[in-house]
N, C-alpha and C positions, 0 to 999 in steps of 0.2 A: 555539653553538646559536643558531638564529634566534629573534628575539623575536616572540611571537604578536600581542599587541595593540599594534602599532606605529602611530605617526601616519603616515597616508598622505596626502600633499599633494594638493590638488585637481587639480593639473596632471597627475596620473597618468592621469586620464581621457583625456588627449590621445593616449595610447598605444593606446587600445582600438579596437575595431572600429567600422566605419561604423554608426551607429545605425539607418540606414534598413534594414539587413539583419536586425535582430534585434527588431523592434518587437513580435513576438508572443512573445518569450521571457520568461517570468516566474518559472519554478520555480528552485529552488536548483540542480538539475542543468543547466538551461539556462544559468544564470549561470556555472557552472563550465565549460561547454562553450565559452563565448565566448573562453576562453584560446587556443583553436586557430584563432581567426579574427581575432586581434589584428593591428593595423597594423604592429607592430614585428617581424613575421615575413615581411612581404611581400617584402622584399629577398632573402630566401633563395630564394623561388620564382623571382624574376627571375634570380638567379645560376644556378640549376639550369636554367632555360629557355635561358639563353645558352650553357650548356656542351653544345653540339652538336658532333659531330666536325668539321663544316665550319669551326667557329670556332677550333679549336686544333690540328687535325691538320697535321703537316708534309706538304708535297707529295711525291709520288713522284718527280717531276722538279724539282730545285731550280733548274736553269738550262739554258736552251737558247740556244746562241750560234751565229750565222752568221758565218763567217770568210772572208776573202779574202786571198791572199798572192801575192807575185811576187818570187822570189829575185834574178833578174837584170834586173829592170825591162824585160823584153821582153814583147811581146804573147803570144808562144808559151809563155812560162813562167807565165802566169796560172793560178791554181788556187783552188778553193773548198773549204770544209769546213763541216760541221755538227757542232758539239760539244755533247754532252749530259752534264750532271752529275746523276746519279741521287741521290735522297735517301738518307741513311744509314739502312738498315733497323733498326739497333739504336736509333738515336735516335728513329725513328718509333714503334717498339714501346714504348720507355721513356717517351716523351712521352704516348702513349695511357694507359699505366699510371699516370703522374703525374696526369693529369686525371681518371681514374677514382677515384683516391684522393682527389683534391680534391672530387669530387662527393660522396663518402661523408662527408668532413669537413663539408661544407655541411649535409648532412642531419643530422649529429649536432649541429651548432651550432643548427639549427632545433629539434631535440628538446630541447636544453637550454633554449632560449628558451620553448618550450611549458611545460616544467617550472617555470620561474620565473613565467610568467604564471599557471599553475594554482595555484601556492603563494600568490601574491598574492591570488587570489580566495578561496582557502580562509581566509586570514587575515581578509579583509574579511567573509566570511559568518559566521565564528566570532565576530568582534568585534560584528557586528550582533546575533546571538542573545544574546550575553553582556549587552550594554548594554540590550537590550529586557527581558530577565528581571530584570536589576538594577534598572531603572527601576520595574518592577512591584513589586519588593520594597521599594524606597525609598518608593514611594507608600503601600504598606501600613503601613510604619513611621510615616510622617507621619500617616496616619489614626488610628493607635492613640494617638500622642502628642497629637494634637488632641482626641481623645475624653477623654483624661485631663485636659487643660487645661480643657475645657468642663465636666467634672464639678466641678472645683475652683471654676470661676467661678460655678456654680450654688449653691455652698455657701460663699459668702464670709462669711456671718454665722454659720456653724456653729462650735461650740467646737473641733471637730476640724480646722478649717482651719489649714493651715501655709503661711505666706507664702513660706518658703524653697522648699518643694516646688513651690509654684505658679510661682515665678520660674524654677526649674530646668526645669519642664515647658515654659514659654514659650521658654527658651533652647534646649531640645531641638527645639522646633518650628523655630526659626531654623536650626539645624544641619541638620535634615532637609530643609528647603526648599533650603538651599545644596547639599546632596548631590543632590537631585532635579534642580536646575538643571544641575549638572555632568554627570549621566548623560544628561539630555535633549540637551545640546549634543553629546555624543559619539554618541548614537544618531542624531540628525538628520544629523550629518556623514557617518557611515558609510552611512546609508540613502540620502543624496543621491549618494554615490559609486556605490552599486549601481544606483540608478535611472538614473544617467547612462550606465552601461555597457549596461543593458538597454533604455534609452530608454522607460521607463514612468514614469507620474506618481504611482503609488500602489503601493508594494511590499506584497505580501500573502503573507507566509510564516508566518502565524499557526499553522497546523496542521501545520507540519513537525516530524516526530518525530526529535529529535536522538539520536545514538548514546549508549548508556549506558556507564558506566565498565566494567562487567563485560564487555560486548561488546568494548570496546577491549582489555582484558586478553587475551581469547581470540584476537582477531585479531592482536595483536602477536606472540604465540607462533608463529602460522602464518606470518607474514611473515618472521620471523627465520629459520625453517627453509628458506625459499625465497629467500634473499638472493642477488641477482645483482650484478655490477659496475655501478656507477652510470654514467650517461651522461657525467658529467664525466671519469671514467677512460677510457671508450671514446673520448672526444673527444681527450684528450691522446695516447692510443695511436695514433689515426688521424693526428694532427698529426705525430707522429714518423715515421709511414709516409710522409706527404706529403713531409717533409724528405728521407727516404731516397730516394724516387723522384725527387725533384728533383736530388739528387746524382748519381744514375745517368744522368739526362738530360745533366747537365753533362759527365760522363765520356765520353759518346757524341757530344759536340758537335765533330765533325770531318768534313771532306770525305773521302769514300772514293775519289775519283778521277773519271775521266771516260771517255767513249767518243766517238770521232770518226770520222765518215765523210767521205772526201776525194774530190774530183772534179777531174781534170786534162783540160780539154776540148781542148787544143791540143798536147799532147805526143805524141811518137811512141812509144807503148807498146803492149804487148799488151792492156792494160786501162786505161781512163781512170779507174778507181775504186781507192780504197784505204781503209784504216782504220788507226786507232791507238787504243791504250788506255793510260790512266795510272792507277796505283794509289797512294794516299796511305798511307804508313806512319805511324801516330800515335805516333811516338817521343817527341815533345815536345808537351806540352799548354800552350797559352798561357792557359788558363782555370783554372789551378791555384788561384788565390785564390778563385774562385767555388766550386770543388769543396770547398775547405777550409771556406769559410763554410757551405755546406750541411751538411757533416759536423759542424761545431760546433753548428748548430741541432739536428741529430738527437741528438747527445750530450746537449745541454741538455734536450731534451724527454724523453729516456729517463730522465735523472736526476729530472726533475719527475714523471714517471709513477711511478717507484719511491717517491718521497716521498709522493705523493698516495695511492698504494695503502696505505701505512702509515697515513697520516692518516685515510683512509676507514675502515680497520679500527678505529682508535681511536674515531673519531666514532660509528660504529655501536654499539660496545660501550657508550660513554658515554650515548648517547641512549636505548638500550634500558634500561640500568640506571636512568637518571633517570626514565623513564616508569614502571618498576616501583615505584620509590620513591614517586612521587606517587600511584600507585594504592594502595599500601599505606597511605599517610597518609590518603587519602580514606576508605578502609575503616575506619581507626581513628577518624576523626572521626564517621563514621556510627554506629559502635559506641558512642562516648562520648555522642552525642546521644540515642541510644536508651536508654542507661542512665539519663540524666537524667529521662526520661519526663515532661517538663513538660506535655505535652498531657493526659495522664491526671490529673496534679495539678490542672490548670486545670479540667477537667470535674468533679472531686471538689469543688473549692472552689465552683464555680458551683452545684452541687446542694445545698450545705450551707445551713442556715437563716439563718445570720448572716454570709453572705459579704460581702466588701468589694469593690465594683466596681473600685476603684483597684488592688487587689492582682491581680484578674483581668487587668486591662489591663497591669500590670507583667509578668505571666507571658506574655501575648501578645506584648509587646515583646521579651522574652527569646527567645521562640520565633522571632520574625521575625529577630532577630540571628543565631540559629543557622542559620536557613534561608539567610541571606546568606553565612555561613561555608561552608555546604555548597555553595552555588552557586559561590562563588569557587574552592573546592577542585575541583569538577567541571570547571570551565572551565580550570583550571590543567592538569588531566589532558588535556583535549581539545586544548589548545594544544600541549602536549608531544607528543601523539599526531600532530599535523600535522607537527611538526618531525621526528618519528621516521619518518613516511611519506616525507618529503622526503629524509632521509638514506639511507633504504633504497630510494630510487628507485621507490617503489610508487605515487606519485600518477599517473604516466602509463603505468603498466603496463596492458597489454591483457588482458581487456576493461576499459575505463575504469569505475571504480566511484566512487560518491558516498560517501566515507568519513565524511561527517557524518550520514548517515541511519542510523537504527537497523536497517533491513532491508537496508542496503548495496545500494541500488538501482543498476543499471547506468546509465551516462550514454550516451544515444543521441541 
């Protein structure tokens, strides 16, 4: 399974698109769309543009030869001939089929690169939203802890003052500041990566509605029922076809013969013209090692395809089950938090006549910790959901969909 919140080195930005082309793109969907404009797919377009028939097609005439001969070394015996060797029609057809298969392979390799690019951007976007929300919750916890410490400082002379509780509050402040610094570092790093790709100076995704866990559960069922072979399997299958077609070209790599027109200008004949034809019988192939090599490639790829089909089936089952398990755990956590009912307890204590402000703040701190638990649980589900989409080849499925948005908006 792919890891969602992975460290993405700054040099990753060098693979991305020319920033001059996307200066106006700022939304999450625009960011995902840059996957299809990345520099690391340009060579596929160059290869496809090169594969024109004129660059790979065998000629219809392989050789035209002008011949002159004289059997008796006399002027009267001089003769001329024009010999033509036509191209092997089987080799011409098979060569065309080989490069057509190669063209399809290049297209599948390009689609696989698109898929990887899109996955990388989903991971970046999800990591950004996670760190932004986590930073907000860490700041809230720090604020609560600071208010507790301030109340204790204001009551240093009180009989109820406890030096141990006060020192613990201060140490909690230190820990919260440390956590805040870590989350800010991660948030700034991911934000810088996204801004580099979009070529903007201030990322503004504040109002983006992230997909809910229940929507993920419904959508996963729909995707599983519509599962199709992945682009990786299609690519291996096409590579096997390319190897097969290359082997067929090797088998047809022989001369079929020649046709010759002859001219005898000085002989005493009824006609000064003649012709001859030669046909090659391909009984012995001098390229058997190449044919065998192509066959070995084909067998290897067929075996790899069979194995990858098995592994793809296992991966799909595992990813779907893991996603369902995480969704079930998230629902259980939500249920347990609701059963605690700390917010109602806090309101009741706040409305009582002899409420203790420190107790209220303790409850608020507990609520903030539970919110953080829920946040991590939710993003654990979303991270697995992205892995699930990758495994089921849904990320690049047409029409392109922004699977991070609650309304599943189309990417246009």
